[in-house]
C-alpha positions in Angstrom: -42.9 13.1 -2.8 -45.2 10.5 -1.4 -47.1 10.0 -4.6 -44.0 8.5 -6.3 -44.1 5.8 -3.7 -47.6 4.5 -4.3 -50.0 3.7 -7.2 -53.8 3.8 -7.8 -54.1 0.4 -6.0 -52.8 2.1 -2.8 -49.8 -0.2 -2.9 -47.0 1.7 -1.0 -43.2 1.4 -1.0 -40.1 3.3 -0.1 -37.0 4.6 -1.9 -33.7 6.0 -0.9 -33.9 8.7 -3.7 -36.5 10.0 -6.1 -34.9 11.3 -9.3 -36.5 13.2 -12.1 -34.1 13.5 -15.1 -34.8 16.1 -17.8 -32.8 14.7 -20.6 -31.7 11.3 -22.0 -28.0 11.9 -21.0 -29.1 12.7 -17.5 -31.2 9.5 -17.4 -28.2 7.4 -18.7 -26.0 8.9 -16.1 -28.4 7.8 -13.4 -28.6 4.3 -14.7 -24.8 4.1 -15.0 -24.4 5.2 -11.4 -27.0 2.7 -10.2 -25.3 -0.1 -12.2 -21.9 0.6 -10.8 -23.2 0.7 -7.2 -25.8 -2.1 -7.7 -28.7 0.1 -6.7 -32.1 -1.1 -7.7 -34.1 1.3 -10.0 -37.8 1.4 -10.4 -39.3 3.6 -13.1 -42.3 5.6 -12.0 -45.0 6.2 -14.5 -48.2 8.2 -14.0 -49.3 6.3 -10.9 -52.5 4.9 -12.5 -51.3 1.3 -12.2 -53.1 -1.3 -10.1 -50.4 -3.8 -9.3 -47.6 -1.9 -7.6 -45.3 -2.0 -10.6 -44.1 1.6 -10.3 -43.7 1.4 -6.5 -40.1 0.9 -5.4 -39.1 -1.6 -2.7 -35.9 0.3 -1.9 -33.3 1.8 -4.2 -34.1 4.7 -6.5 -37.4 5.8 -8.0 -36.9 7.4 -11.4 -39.7 9.4 -12.9 -39.7 10.2 -16.6 -42.4 12.8 -16.4 -40.2 15.4 -18.1 -40.0 13.1 -21.2 -43.4 14.3 -22.2 -43.1 15.5 -25.8 -45.8 14.6 -28.3 -45.2 15.1 -32.0 -48.1 14.2 -34.4 -47.4 13.1 -37.9 -49.5 11.7 -40.7 -50.2 8.1 -39.5 -48.1 8.1 -36.4 -47.1 10.0 -33.3 -43.7 10.2 -31.5 -44.1 10.4 -27.8 -41.8 10.6 -24.8 -42.4 7.9 -22.2 -43.8 10.5 -19.8 -46.4 11.9 -22.2 -49.9 11.5 -20.9 -52.4 9.3 -22.7 -55.2 11.9 -22.6 -52.9 14.5 -24.2 -52.0 12.1 -27.0 -55.7 11.5 -27.6 -56.4 15.2 -27.8 -53.4 16.0 -30.0 -54.3 13.2 -32.4 -57.9 14.3 -32.6 -56.9 17.8 -33.6 -55.1 16.3 -36.6 -58.1 14.2 -37.6 -56.6 11.0 -36.2 -56.9 8.8 -33.2 -54.7 6.4 -31.2 -56.7 3.1 -30.9 -55.7 1.9 -27.4 -58.1 3.5 -24.9 -57.4 2.5 -21.3 -59.9 3.9 -18.8 -57.3 6.0 -17.0 -56.4 8.8 -19.5 -53.8 10.2 -17.1 -51.6 7.2 -17.6 -48.1 7.8 -18.9 -47.4 6.3 -22.4 -44.4 4.5 -21.0 -46.6 2.9 -18.3 -49.1 1.7 -21.0 -46.3 0.1 -22.9 -44.9 -1.4 -19.7 -48.1 -3.3 -19.0 -49.4 -3.7 -22.6 -52.5 -1.8 -21.7 -55.8 -2.3 -23.6 -59.0 -0.6 -22.6 -62.6 -0.3 -23.9 -61.7 -0.4 -27.6 -59.6 -3.6 -27.4 -62.6 -5.5 -28.8 -61.7 -4.2 -32.2 -58.1 -2.9 -31.9 -56.4 -5.1 -29.4 -53.6 -4.1 -27.0 -50.9 -1.5 -27.0 -48.3 -3.9 -28.4 -50.1 -3.9 -31.8 -49.8 -0.2 -32.2 -46.1 0.3 -31.5 -43.9 1.0 -34.6 -40.6 1.9 -32.8 -39.2 2.0 -29.3 -36.1 3.8 -27.9 -35.0 1.9 -24.8 -32.1 2.4 -22.4 -30.5 -0.8 -20.9 -28.6 -1.0 -17.6 -25.4 -1.8 -19.4 -25.4 1.7 -21.0 -26.7 0.7 -24.4 -29.6 2.6 -26.0 -31.6 0.5 -28.4 -33.6 2.2 -31.1 -35.6 -0.6 -32.6 -38.4 -0.8 -35.2 -41.2 -3.3 -35.6 -39.7 -6.5 -37.0 -36.2 -6.2 -35.7 -35.5 -9.5 -34.1 -33.7 -9.9 -30.8 -30.1 -11.0 -31.1 -30.1 -14.0 -28.7 -32.0 -17.3 -28.5 -34.9 -17.8 -26.2 -36.8 -20.8 -24.9 -40.4 -20.3 -26.0 -43.2 -20.2 -23.5 -46.9 -21.0 -24.1 -49.6 -18.5 -24.8 -53.1 -18.8 -23.4 -56.2 -19.1 -25.7 -57.6 -15.8 -24.5 -57.6 -12.9 -26.9 -55.8 -10.7 -24.3 -52.7 -11.5 -22.3 -50.1 -9.5 -20.4 -48.3 -11.7 -17.9 -44.5 -12.4 -18.1 -42.4 -12.3 -21.3 -44.1 -13.6 -24.4 -41.0 -15.5 -25.5 -41.0 -17.1 -28.9 -38.4 -18.0 -31.5 -37.5 -15.1 -33.7 -39.5 -12.6 -31.7 -38.7 -8.9 -32.1 -37.5 -6.4 -29.6 -40.8 -4.5 -29.4 -42.7 -7.6 -28.4 -40.1 -8.3 -25.7 -40.1 -4.9 -24.1 -43.8 -4.3 -24.3 -45.5 -5.8 -21.2 -42.2 -6.4 -19.5 -43.2 -4.1 -16.6 -40.0 -2.1 -16.5 -37.8 -5.1 -15.7 -35.8 -5.3 -19.0 -35.1 -1.7 -20.1 -36.3 1.9 -19.7 -38.6 3.1 -22.5 -37.5 6.6 -23.4 -39.6 7.2 -26.6 -42.2 5.4 -28.7 -43.5 5.8 -32.2 -47.2 4.9 -32.2 -49.5 4.2 -35.1 -52.5 6.5 -35.6 -55.7 5.9 -37.6 -58.0 8.4 -39.3 -61.0 9.4 -37.2 -64.1 7.5 -38.2 -66.6 9.7 -40.0 -69.4 8.7 -37.6 -69.8 6.6 -34.5 -72.9 5.3 -32.8 -72.7 4.9 -29.0 -75.1 3.2 -26.8 -75.7 2.0 -23.3 -78.3 -0.8 -23.5 -80.1 -1.7 -20.3 -81.6 -5.1 -19.4 -84.1 -6.4 -16.8 -82.2 -9.6 -16.3 -78.5 -10.4 -16.3 -79.2 -13.5 -18.5 -80.6 -11.3 -21.2 -77.5 -9.0 -21.0 -75.1 -12.0 -21.4 -77.2 -13.4 -24.3 -77.0 -10.0 -26.0 -73.2 -10.0 -25.6 -73.0 -13.4 -27.3 -75.3 -12.4 -30.1 -73.6 -9.0 -30.8 -70.0 -10.1 -31.0 -70.3 -10.5 -34.8 -71.8 -7.1 -35.5 -69.8 -5.4 -38.3 -67.6 -2.5 -37.3 -68.4 -2.9 -33.6 -65.4 -1.6 -31.7 -66.6 -1.6 -28.1 -68.5 -4.2 -26.2 -68.5 -3.6 -22.4 -70.6 -4.8 -19.5 -71.7 -3.8 -16.0 -73.7 -5.9 -13.5 -76.4 -4.8 -11.0 -74.1 -4.1 -8.1 -72.1 -1.9 -10.5 -75.1 0.1 -11.5 -76.2 0.4 -7.9 -72.9 2.0 -7.2 -73.6 5.0 -9.5 -77.4 5.3 -9.3 -77.0 8.3 -7.0 -75.0 10.1 -9.7 -77.1 8.9 -12.7 -80.7 9.4 -11.5 -82.0 8.6 -14.9 -80.8 5.0 -14.8 -83.9 2.8 -15.4 -85.3 1.4 -12.2 -85.7 -2.1 -13.8 -82.2 -2.2 -15.1 -80.0 -5.0 -13.5 -77.3 -5.0 -16.1 -76.1 -2.9 -19.1 -74.1 -3.5 -22.2 -72.1 -0.6 -23.6 -71.4 -0.5 -27.4 -69.7 1.7 -29.9 -69.9 1.1 -33.6 -68.4 2.7 -36.7 -71.4 3.9 -38.8 -71.0 3.5 -42.6 -74.6 4.0 -43.6 -78.1 4.4 -42.1 -78.7 0.7 -42.1 -76.2 0.3 -39.3 -78.3 2.5 -37.1 -81.7 1.0 -38.1 -80.5 -2.5 -37.3 -80.3 -1.7 -33.6 -84.1 -1.5 -33.4 -84.4 -5.2 -34.3 -81.4 -6.2 -32.1 -82.8 -4.6 -29.0 -86.2 -6.3 -29.5 -84.5 -9.7 -30.2 -82.5 -9.6 -27.0 -85.3 -8.3 -24.7 -83.5 -5.1 -24.0 -85.2 -2.2 -22.2 -85.2 -0.4 -25.5 -87.1 2.7 -24.6 -85.0 3.3 -21.5 -81.6 2.7 -23.2 -79.3 5.5 -24.3 -78.0 6.0 -27.8 -76.3 8.9 -29.4 -73.8 9.8 -32.2 -72.7 13.3 -31.1 -69.4 14.1 -29.4 -71.4 15.2 -26.3 -73.0 11.7 -26.2 -69.7 10.0 -26.4 -68.3 12.1 -23.6 -71.3 11.4 -21.5 -71.0 7.7 -22.0 -67.3 7.8 -21.4 -68.0 9.5 -18.1 -70.5 6.8 -17.3 -67.9 4.1 -17.7 -65.2 6.1 -15.9 -67.6 6.8 -13.0 -67.6 3.1 -12.2 -63.8 3.2 -11.6 -64.1 6.4 -9.7 -66.8 4.9 -7.4 -64.6 1.9 -6.8 -61.9 4.2 -5.5 -64.4 6.0 -3.3 -65.7 2.7 -1.9 -62.2 1.8 -0.9 -61.8 5.0 1.0 -65.1 4.6 2.7 -64.5 1.0 3.7 -61.0 1.6 5.0 -59.7 -1.6 3.5 -57.9 -2.3 0.2 -59.9 -3.3 -2.8 -59.3 -6.6 -4.4 -59.6 -6.7 -8.2 -59.2 -9.2 -10.9 -57.6 -8.9 -14.4 -58.3 -12.4 -15.8 -59.4 -13.1 -19.3 -60.6 -16.4 -20.7 -61.3 -17.7 -24.2 -64.5 -16.3 -25.6 -66.3 -19.6 -25.5 -65.7 -19.8 -21.8 -67.0 -16.3 -20.9 -70.3 -17.5 -19.5 -68.7 -20.3 -17.5 -66.2 -17.9 -15.9 -68.9 -15.4 -15.0 -70.9 -18.2 -13.4 -67.9 -19.3 -11.4 -67.3 -15.7 -10.2 -70.8 -15.3 -9.0 -71.2 -18.7 -7.4 -68.0 -18.3 -5.4 -68.7 -14.8 -4.3 -72.2 -15.7 -3.2 -70.9 -18.6 -1.1 -67.7 -17.1 0.3 -67.8 -13.3 0.3 -70.6 -11.5 2.3 -69.5 -8.0 1.4 -70.1 -5.6 -1.5 -68.7 -6.4 -4.9 -69.1 -5.3 -8.5 -68.3 -6.9 -11.9 -67.8 -4.8 -15.0 -65.5 -4.4 -17.9 -64.4 -5.7 -21.3 -66.8 -8.6 -21.8 -66.2 -8.5 -25.5 -62.8 -10.1 -24.8 -64.2 -12.3 -22.0 -62.3 -10.0 -19.7 -64.4 -8.5 -16.9 -63.0 -7.0 -13.7 -64.2 -8.5 -10.4 -64.0 -5.9 -7.6 -64.3 -7.1 -4.0 -64.7 -4.6 -1.1 -63.7 -6.3 2.1 -64.9 -4.7 5.4 -62.6 -6.7 7.8 -59.3 -8.5 8.0 -61.0 -11.8 7.7 -62.7 -10.8 4.5 -59.4 -9.5 3.1 -58.0 -13.0 3.7 -61.0 -14.7 2.1 -60.9 -12.2 -0.8 -57.3 -13.0 -1.5 -58.1 -16.8 -1.5 -61.0 -16.0 -3.9 -58.6 -14.1 -6.3 -56.2 -17.0 -6.2 -59.0 -19.4 -7.1 -60.2 -17.1 -9.8 -56.7 -17.1 -11.3 -56.5 -20.9 -11.2 -59.9 -21.2 -12.8 -58.9 -18.8 -15.6 -55.9 -20.9 -16.3 -57.9 -24.1 -16.2 -60.3 -22.6 -18.8 -57.4 -21.7 -21.1 -57.2 -18.1 -20.0 -54.6 -15.7 -18.5 -53.6 -14.5 -15.0 -53.3 -10.9 -16.3 -55.0 -9.4 -19.3 -54.0 -5.7 -19.3 -52.6 -4.6 -15.9 -49.6 -6.9 -15.6 -48.6 -8.6 -12.4 -46.3 -6.0 -10.8 -45.7 -6.8 -7.1 -49.3 -7.3 -5.9 -49.9 -10.3 -8.2 -46.5 -11.7 -8.9 -47.4 -14.9 -7.0 -49.8 -15.7 -9.9 -46.9 -16.4 -12.3 -46.4 -20.1 -11.3 -50.2 -20.6 -11.6 -49.8 -20.2 -15.4 -46.2 -21.0 -16.3 -44.1 -24.1 -15.6 -40.9 -23.8 -13.6 -38.9 -24.2 -16.8 -40.9 -21.4 -18.5 -40.3 -19.1 -15.6 -36.6 -20.0 -15.7 -36.6 -19.1 -19.4 -38.0 -15.6 -18.5 -35.4 -15.2 -15.8 -32.6 -16.1 -18.2 -33.8 -13.2 -20.4 -33.9 -10.8 -17.4 -30.4 -11.8 -16.4 -29.1 -11.3 -19.9 -30.3 -7.7 -20.2 -30.1 -6.8 -16.5 -27.4 -9.1 -14.9 -27.5 -7.4 -11.5 -31.3 -7.7 -11.4 -31.7 -4.0 -10.7 -34.6 -2.8 -13.0 -38.1 -3.1 -11.6 -36.9 -5.4 -8.8 -39.9 -7.2 -7.3 -42.1 -7.0 -10.4 -43.1 -10.3 -12.0 -40.7 -12.4 -10.0 -41.0 -12.8 -6.2 -37.3 -13.6 -6.0 -34.2 -13.4 -8.2 -31.3 -15.8 -8.7 -28.8 -13.0 -7.7 -30.9 -11.5 -4.9 -33.1 -14.1 -3.1 -34.2 -11.5 -0.6 -35.6 -9.2 -3.4 
């Protein structure tokens, strides 16, 4: 049962009960009992989260793993909250369709991806999960079950909060006048209601895709290429990995070019041969290691390149186990124009303050890379946490966000005041209290304390 009490970040908690309902009436009965007895309820997704959002701090842990149906239709899928993302991708592909959001961890539960408004490598073209939700079925703690479609406005007023200038954002409630229920529940990290089922939009599979991992002899050339390639037609992926990241996986990928100090990963929808031919000139113009770079259009190539990206995350987990200390990771995104400035700030601060391994990789197309710090002592853990606080403040200073796709959960809930004013946070808490007056759902996520339960 221990796996219900931790997540992929190794954040650990405790629960009085672990419950696994099989049906909606059974779930509603659990929520009614918890409401009557004022027992906190934390919804457990697939466990792939990185912020402790599914980890209970007392009360009951409720897993929706039995709500795992997937029904594919023309243009959409209907999925239970416990359905696995990888299973949805496979089922959609068999029908000649695909689900655009593509978080790295394909074992994530659909409800979990909705909870944190997950994005992934294709967000450069397709954006976040919120954009692809057509309908949600959600249970509230007061016994109501809402079945809401896109465009159905909430039935109470809210005080709007500001939105950052970054293209990605998943921190707090995106309150605005006239907003709909789907936008409210998506990204709310299990604090407002329990997602039971979702209707998700599908798209026809592209006829042909070109995938590439382009290597560079200097990091400056790699960043210049990113800036030059943002406007390429039909580009749906623009990812990045720095030299420390490549060094992490050189043992596994022995054919990595020896001179490579950075790479840019691309995926483009191919409409004609000119799209492929254009890459010859692009590689030359950006001083890429053209002969050593990898390109392919077959399914086997895509799977190989997906494995390459995923191996970075796998190696990070392995590093954590080897070091014996928790990994510290960022999820900040800034406006596109501030991408280079933020990267420079990351590197300068790490060089000056963190004498331990680190790696930077991720969704550079959205100015959203993940900084991974691997502390080797208690002192470096403390300094790493200070660094992450400074990175968060710098992101906000540049017009960015404190969380782009993972949410805040419990590990990063102290970031909320970095970005939002006290009055904005009170506006969010007012919505929380309206839908969950006893502050029972997802207690400890987003907000360090609650009006009703200061000790929470």
